C-alpha positions in Angstrom: -25.6 18.0 -43.4 -27.3 16.3 -46.3 -25.4 14.0 -48.6 -26.1 13.2 -52.3 -24.6 9.8 -53.0 -22.4 9.9 -56.1 -23.7 6.9 -57.9 -21.8 7.9 -61.1 -25.1 7.8 -63.1 -27.2 10.8 -62.3 -27.4 14.6 -62.8 -26.3 15.3 -59.3 -26.0 19.0 -59.6 -29.7 19.6 -60.4 -30.6 17.9 -57.1 -27.9 19.9 -55.3 -29.2 23.2 -56.7 -32.8 22.2 -55.7 -31.7 21.6 -52.2 -29.7 24.9 -52.1 -33.0 26.7 -53.1 -34.3 25.3 -49.8 -31.3 26.6 -48.0 -29.9 23.1 -47.4 -26.2 22.4 -47.7 -25.7 19.2 -49.6 -22.4 17.4 -50.3 -22.0 15.1 -53.3 -19.8 12.2 -52.2 -19.2 8.4 -52.4 -17.2 8.5 -49.1 -18.9 6.0 -46.8 -17.9 7.9 -43.7 -19.6 11.1 -44.8 -22.7 9.1 -45.9 -23.0 7.4 -42.6 -22.6 10.7 -40.7 -25.1 12.6 -42.8 -28.5 13.8 -41.4 -30.2 13.0 -44.7 -29.1 10.8 -47.6 -30.3 11.2 -51.2 -29.7 8.3 -53.6 -30.3 9.5 -57.2 -29.9 7.5 -60.4 -30.5 7.7 -64.1 -29.9 4.9 -66.6 -29.7 1.1 -66.1 -29.9 -0.8 -62.9 -27.0 -3.0 -63.8 -24.6 -0.1 -64.4 -25.8 1.7 -61.2 -25.2 -1.4 -59.0 -21.8 -1.9 -60.6 -21.0 1.7 -59.8 -22.1 1.3 -56.2 -20.0 -1.9 -55.9 -16.9 0.0 -57.2 -17.5 2.6 -54.6 -17.9 -0.1 -51.8 -21.4 1.2 -51.0 -23.6 -1.9 -51.6 -23.3 -3.0 -48.0 -23.2 0.5 -46.6 -26.5 1.9 -47.9 -28.9 -0.8 -46.6 -27.5 -0.3 -43.1 -28.1 3.4 -42.9 -30.4 4.5 -40.0 -31.1 8.1 -41.0 -33.8 9.1 -43.6 -32.8 8.0 -47.1 -34.6 9.1 -50.3 -34.1 7.2 -53.5 -34.9 9.2 -56.6 -35.9 7.6 -60.0 -33.5 4.8 -60.6 -32.3 5.4 -57.0 -35.8 4.2 -55.8 -35.5 1.1 -58.0 -32.1 0.3 -56.5 -33.7 0.0 -53.1 -35.7 -3.1 -54.2 -34.6 -6.7 -54.1 -34.0 -7.0 -57.9 -34.7 -5.6 -61.3 -35.5 -7.5 -64.5 -33.4 -4.9 -66.3 -30.3 -7.0 -66.9 -31.3 -9.5 -64.3 -29.8 -7.2 -61.6 -29.6 -7.9 -57.9 -30.3 -4.6 -56.1 -29.9 -3.4 -52.5 -32.7 -5.5 -51.0 -34.0 -2.8 -48.7 -37.7 -2.8 -49.7 -39.3 -6.1 -50.7 -40.3 -6.5 -54.4 -38.8 -6.2 -57.8 -38.6 -3.8 -60.7 -40.1 -4.8 -64.0 -40.6 -3.3 -67.4 -43.4 -0.7 -67.3 -46.6 -2.1 -68.7 -47.3 0.8 -71.1 -49.9 -1.0 -73.2 -49.1 0.8 -76.4 -48.0 4.1 -74.8 -44.6 5.5 -75.7 -41.6 4.4 -73.7 -39.8 5.7 -71.9 -42.6 7.3 -69.8 -41.3 10.8 -70.0 -42.9 14.1 -68.9 -45.5 15.3 -66.4 -48.0 12.9 -64.8 -50.4 13.3 -62.0 -50.6 11.1 -58.9 -53.7 8.9 -58.8 -53.5 7.9 -55.1 -51.5 9.4 -52.2 -51.3 8.0 -48.7 -51.6 10.4 -45.8 -48.0 10.4 -44.7 -45.5 13.1 -43.6 -43.6 12.7 -46.9 -46.6 13.8 -48.8 -47.8 16.6 -46.6 -49.3 19.3 -48.8 -49.4 17.0 -51.8 -52.5 15.3 -53.1 -54.1 13.4 -55.9 -53.9 15.3 -59.2 -50.7 17.0 -58.3 -48.2 16.6 -61.2 -44.6 15.4 -61.1 -41.9 14.8 -63.7 -41.1 11.2 -64.7 -38.5 9.6 -66.9 -38.5 5.8 -66.8 -39.1 2.5 -68.6 -39.1 0.3 -65.6 -41.4 0.5 -62.5 -42.3 -1.1 -59.2 -45.7 -2.8 -58.9 -48.2 -1.7 -56.1 -47.6 -3.2 -52.7 -48.1 -2.5 -49.0 -45.0 -0.3 -49.2 -46.5 2.0 -51.9 -47.1 5.6 -50.6 -48.3 7.0 -53.9 -49.4 5.7 -57.3 -49.5 7.0 -60.9 -50.9 5.5 -64.1 -49.2 5.0 -67.5 -51.8 3.6 -68.2 -51.1 0.7 -65.8 -50.8 1.7 -62.1 -47.3 1.6 -60.6 -45.7 2.8 -57.4 -44.8 6.5 -57.7 -43.4 6.4 -54.2 -42.4 3.8 -51.6 -41.5 3.7 -48.0 -40.2 1.3 -45.4 -38.8 2.4 -42.1 -36.2 5.1 -42.8 -36.0 4.4 -46.5 -38.2 6.2 -49.0 -38.2 6.3 -52.8 -39.9 8.3 -55.5 -40.0 7.3 -59.1 -40.4 10.9 -60.3 -37.8 13.7 -60.1 -38.8 16.1 -57.4 -35.9 18.4 -58.3 -37.5 18.9 -61.8 -41.1 19.0 -60.5 -41.5 22.6 -59.6 -43.3 23.7 -56.4 -44.7 20.3 -55.5 -41.3 18.7 -56.0 -39.7 21.2 -53.6 -42.6 20.5 -51.2 -41.7 16.9 -51.2 -38.0 17.6 -50.7 -38.9 19.9 -47.8 -41.1 17.2 -46.3 -38.3 14.7 -46.5 -35.8 17.1 -44.9 -38.2 17.6 -42.0 -39.1 13.9 -41.4 -38.8 12.6 -37.9 -37.6 9.0 -37.8 
C-alpha cells in the first residue's frame, strides 16, 4: 500500500490519479498508523512552508515523518519540507536533509517559476532510471534548495537549483511528476520500485 500524506495544502487527487494509472492503490490520509505501515509514502505540498508545517503540526506528523524507514518522496513544497528550514516565513522544517530553502534567484525572470523546464544535470541513480539531461518536467515554485552533495538532479532558472534530492530513504523532487507526462510517470514508477 502507498500513502499520500494529507498535508492540507496540495492537490492530492491528481497524484492519486497518476498512481492509479500505474495500477497502484494509494490512500490519502493523515493517520500516523497508516503512514507508518505503508510501503511507500508521498509527501506533496503546494503553498507556503509555514502553513504546511502548521498543518503537519496540527496532524501530529512533525515527529512521525522524519522517523519513517520506508521510501518517502517529497513533491514540490513537500521536498522543501524535508529540509532543515525555509526563509519563507522563517520556518523550521522537518530537518531530514541538511540545508535550507531560499528564495529562487531568478535574476529578472518571472516568479513564480511556472511551467516546463529541462533538467541540466542528472545523477545515475535508480530514481532517475530512464530519465536524462534535457528531459522536461513541470515546475511551480518561488523558493528552491541550493546545490549540495544531496542533489540528484539540477535545473536552471537561470540560476542552478536542486530539482531533486536524496538522503537514505528520503527523496524529493521540486517538480510535479504527476503533471509531467511520460517522464513524470517514469519517475513515479522508479520510486515505487526502489529497493532500500
